[in-house]
C-alpha positions in Angstrom: 0.2 0.1 -0.3 1.1 3.5 -0.9 1.8 5.9 2.1 -0.4 9.1 2.5 0.9 11.8 -0.1 1.9 15.1 1.6 1.8 17.2 -1.4 -1.3 17.0 -3.9 -1.7 18.6 -7.0 -5.1 18.7 -8.8 -5.8 20.1 -12.1 -8.9 21.3 -13.9 -8.1 24.3 -15.8 -11.2 25.5 -18.0 -13.9 25.1 -18.8 -15.3 27.9 -15.8 -18.5 25.4 -15.0 -16.0 22.6 -14.9 -13.3 24.4 -13.2 -16.3 25.2 -9.8 -17.6 21.7 -9.9 -14.3 20.2 -9.9 -13.7 22.0 -6.4 -16.0 19.4 -4.7 -13.3 17.0 -4.7 -11.3 19.3 -2.2 -13.3 18.5 0.9 -12.8 14.5 0.4 -8.9 15.3 0.1 -8.4 18.0 3.2 -10.4 15.1 5.2 -8.7 12.1 3.6 -5.2 13.5 4.1 -5.4 16.5 6.5 -1.8 17.2 6.5 -1.0 17.5 3.3 0.0 20.4 1.1 -2.4 21.0 -1.7 -2.0 23.2 -4.8 -4.5 23.6 -8.2 -3.1 23.9 -12.1 -5.9 26.3 -13.4 -6.6 29.1 -16.1 -5.4 32.5 -15.3 -9.3 33.5 -15.4 -10.4 31.4 -13.4 -7.3 31.5 -10.6 -9.1 34.7 -8.5 -11.7 31.9 -7.9 -9.2 29.7 -6.0 -6.3 31.7 -5.2 -7.3 32.0 -1.2 -9.3 29.0 -0.9 -8.2 27.8 3.1 -8.3 24.2 1.6 -4.9 25.2 -1.1 -1.4 25.8 -0.5 -1.1 27.1 -4.1 -2.8 28.4 -7.7 -1.0 27.6 -11.0 -1.8 29.2 -14.2 -1.6 27.0 -17.4 -2.8 29.5 -20.5 -3.6 28.2 -23.6 -1.0 26.5 -25.8 1.7 23.4 -25.9 4.5 25.6 -24.7 2.8 26.6 -21.6 1.8 23.6 -20.0 5.7 22.6 -21.5 7.0 25.6 -19.0 4.7 24.7 -16.1 5.5 20.7 -16.3 9.2 21.9 -15.3 8.6 24.0 -12.9 6.1 21.9 -11.4 8.7 18.5 -11.8 8.5 15.8 -9.3 7.2 18.6 -6.4 4.3 16.4 -5.5 3.8 12.6 -4.5 0.2 12.8 -6.0 -1.6 14.5 -9.1 -4.7 14.2 -9.3 -5.5 15.0 -13.0 -9.5 16.2 -13.5 -9.4 17.4 -17.0 -7.4 14.3 -18.5 -6.3 16.1 -21.9 -3.0 16.0 -23.2 -1.3 19.2 -21.1 -2.7 18.3 -18.6 -1.2 14.6 -18.6 1.9 16.6 -19.7 1.9 18.5 -16.3 0.7 15.5 -14.1 2.8 13.1 -15.1 6.1 15.3 -14.4 4.7 16.6 -11.7 4.4 13.5 -9.3 5.1 9.5 -9.2 1.5 8.8 -8.6 -1.4 9.9 -10.7 -5.5 9.3 -10.5 -7.1 10.5 -13.1 -10.8 11.5 -14.3 -12.4 9.2 -16.7 -15.8 10.4 -17.9 -16.6 7.1 -19.3 -16.6 4.0 -18.8 -15.2 0.8 -20.6 -18.3 1.0 -22.5 -19.3 4.4 -23.2 -15.9 4.7 -24.2 -16.2 1.8 -26.6 -19.1 3.4 -28.2 -17.1 6.6 -29.4 -15.1 4.3 -30.8 -17.7 3.8 -33.5 -18.8 7.5 -33.7 -21.9 7.5 -30.7 -21.1 9.8 -27.9 -24.5 9.1 -25.7 -24.8 11.5 -22.9 -23.9 10.6 -19.6 -26.6 10.4 -17.0 -25.7 7.9 -13.9 -24.3 10.2 -11.5 -23.8 14.4 -11.1 -20.7 15.9 -12.7 -19.6 16.2 -9.0 -20.2 12.6 -8.1 -18.3 11.7 -11.6 -14.9 13.8 -10.5 -15.5 11.8 -6.9 -15.5 8.8 -8.9 -11.8 9.7 -9.9 -10.4 9.6 -6.2 -11.7 6.3 -5.2 -8.8 4.8 -5.8 -7.4 7.3 -2.9 -10.2 5.6 -0.6 -13.0 8.8 -1.4 -16.4 8.0 -2.7 -18.6 10.9 -2.7 -18.0 14.5 -3.2 -18.5 17.5 -0.9 -19.4 21.1 -2.0 -18.6 24.0 -4.1 -16.3 26.3 -3.2 -14.7 29.3 -4.7 -13.0 32.4 -3.2 -14.5 36.0 -3.3 -12.0 38.5 -2.6 -12.6 42.4 -0.9 -11.7 43.4 -5.1 -14.2 41.0 -6.3 -16.3 42.1 -4.4 -15.5 46.1 -5.1 -16.2 45.2 -8.4 -19.6 43.6 -7.9 -20.4 46.6 -5.8 -19.7 48.7 -9.0 -21.0 46.9 -11.1 -24.8 46.5 -9.3 -24.7 50.8 -8.0 -27.4 51.6 -6.3 -29.3 49.1 -7.4 -31.8 48.4 -4.3 -34.8 46.4 -5.4 -35.0 42.6 -5.0 -32.8 41.6 -7.4 -33.1 38.7 -9.9 -30.4 38.0 -12.4 -31.0 36.5 -15.9 -28.0 35.1 -17.7 -29.3 34.0 -21.5 -26.1 33.1 -23.2 -25.1 29.2 -23.2 -21.6 27.6 -25.4 -23.7 25.8 -27.7 -26.8 27.0 -29.4 -28.8 24.2 -28.9 -28.3 25.2 -25.4 -29.2 28.1 -25.4 -33.0 29.4 -25.0 -34.3 32.6 -26.4 -33.2 35.4 -25.4 -36.4 37.2 -26.4 -38.6 34.8 -23.5 -35.3 35.8 -20.9 -37.1 39.4 -21.5 -40.6 38.7 -20.9 -39.5 36.9 -17.7 -37.9 39.6 -17.0 -40.6 41.9 -17.4 -42.6 39.9 -15.7 -40.0 39.5 -12.0 -39.8 43.5 -12.6 -43.7 44.1 -12.6 -43.0 41.5 -9.5 -40.6 44.3 -7.8 -37.5 43.0 -8.8 -34.9 44.7 -10.4 -33.7 43.0 -13.5 -29.5 42.1 -13.7 -27.8 40.6 -16.7 -25.3 38.2 -16.4 -22.5 36.8 -19.5 -19.7 37.2 -20.7 -17.1 37.6 -23.9 -18.3 34.6 -25.8 -22.8 35.5 -25.2 -22.8 38.7 -27.2 -25.3 37.8 -29.6 -27.5 36.0 -26.7 -26.8 39.6 -24.7 -27.9 41.7 -27.6 -31.0 40.4 -28.1 -32.0 40.4 -25.1 -31.1 44.2 -24.2 -33.2 45.3 -27.8 -36.2 42.9 -26.7 -36.5 43.9 -23.2 -38.7 46.4 -22.2 -38.0 47.3 -18.6 -34.8 48.9 -17.4 -31.8 46.9 -16.1 -30.9 47.7 -13.3 -27.3 46.3 -13.4 -25.3 44.3 -16.3 -22.7 42.3 -15.3 -21.8 41.3 -18.3 -18.1 43.0 -18.4 -16.9 41.4 -15.2 -14.6 38.8 -14.8 -15.9 35.4 -13.7 -14.7 36.8 -9.8 -16.5 39.7 -9.8 -19.4 37.8 -11.4 -18.7 35.5 -8.8 -19.8 38.6 -5.8 -22.7 39.9 -7.7 -23.8 37.1 -7.7 -23.9 36.1 -4.2 -25.9 39.3 -3.9 -29.0 38.5 -6.0 -31.7 36.8 -4.8 -32.1 34.2 -7.7 -30.5 33.2 -11.3 -32.5 32.1 -14.0 -29.9 30.7 -16.8 -29.2 28.1 -19.2 -27.0 25.1 -19.1 -24.2 27.0 -18.5 -20.4 28.2 -16.3 -23.0 31.2 -14.4 -25.6 28.5 -12.5 -22.3 26.7 -10.7 -20.7 29.6 -10.2 -23.4 30.8 -8.5 -24.4 27.8 -6.4 -20.8 27.6 -5.3 -21.6 31.3 -3.6 -24.6 30.5 -2.6 -27.1 32.2 -4.5 -30.4 29.4 -5.9 -30.4 28.7 -9.9 -33.3 28.1 -12.4 -31.8 26.3 -14.9 -33.5 25.9 -18.2 -32.3 22.3 -19.6 -32.9 20.7 -23.5 -30.4 18.6 -24.7 -27.6 17.6 -21.8 -28.8 16.2 -18.8 -29.6 18.1 -15.9 -28.7 14.5 -13.9 -26.0 15.5 -15.0 -25.2 19.3 -15.2 -28.2 20.7 -13.3 -27.5 23.0 -9.7 -26.8 22.1 -6.4 -30.0 22.7 -3.7 -31.7 24.9 -3.2 -31.5 24.9 -7.1 -33.9 23.5 -9.8 -33.5 22.4 -13.3 -36.7 22.9 -15.5 -37.0 20.8 -18.2 -39.8 19.5 -20.4 -38.9 15.8 -20.6 -38.8 15.1 -24.0 -38.2 10.9 -25.2 -35.4 12.9 -27.2 -33.5 14.6 -24.1 -30.6 14.6 -23.5 -29.3 13.9 -26.3 -25.7 15.1 -25.8 -23.3 15.9 -23.2 -22.4 19.6 -23.6 -24.8 20.6 -26.5 -24.2 20.8 -30.0 -25.1 23.6 -32.8 -28.3 21.9 -34.3 -30.7 19.5 -33.0 -30.0 16.1 -34.4 -34.0 15.6 -34.4 -34.2 18.8 -36.5 -37.2 20.6 -34.4 -35.4 21.9 -31.1 -38.6 21.4 -29.3 -37.1 20.9 -26.0 -36.0 24.3 -26.3 -38.4 25.5 -28.2 -41.6 24.4 -26.4 -40.6 25.9 -23.4 -42.6 28.8 -22.5 -42.0 31.8 -20.1 -45.0 30.8 -18.6 -43.6 28.1 -16.7 -40.2 29.6 -16.5 -41.8 32.7 -14.5 -44.3 30.3 -12.7 -41.0 28.2 -11.8 -38.9 31.5 -10.9 -42.0 33.1 -8.5 -42.4 29.7 -6.8 -38.3 30.1 -5.9 -38.5 32.9 -4.6 -41.4 32.7 -2.6 -39.5 30.5 -0.5 
């Protein structure tokens, strides 16, 4: 039996939602190895969310490009007893294998699921939540269950959030109409309908998103007929997290802000269609809303077009149903 590690390197550097969800391994690792020094490799944009966490002794930034991975590999070579590769990509493997003699790796598919990909099939993974799938990688270490999500909100992040929220005083509801793939997006015009209804209820509307959501954000702004109390779309992720911590509810598609809001304790109403709510749904008290069509989920991460050609999973989801679910959550 291998001795308990005294130094552990965890690697997960993309994307926002995955990086946040991967922090569910921190508490189990700390409980299992209370004396170990734990460090983390993540992308530069997400490092401020991890820097300052009491579970971590250091955070290393890995930018895009093979050259950056090679440089980090040399800097971390031989410094750890154990590497936990939760990315399972070429760059993470390069760093992890050099950093430690012992390695555990996240494999999102079973052997049977992996075999199906060889013949062009990539069925959605629905057996467990993403945090539980990360915990599966730790079973060789005697760890069975994930912990809670963690992000650090620095004073600088809170200041950014305060500037963005300004003098907004009404109870705030954030809406994030963007998503990484076309099929995961709900119509921005329907987000605008929800915003208008909740504004009539006395809530201030906050718009959330990032640089990749420009099309959806512009469409929302064009359709929305009530004032936006605050626009968070220019904030870095740490500022966005601090701002989401100050709203009563986030309504969003399956996207990174869902998990960021969950990590800071804000309830989320997440709208699901092509992807698995079992795998990607928000943490309690959040709620996943889906129509439950027989063809859904159809993909692990979303796609550019519906394989059935109709996209009913999102197209048939009405603004009235989303508004009713949001009101129910707000009434709690």
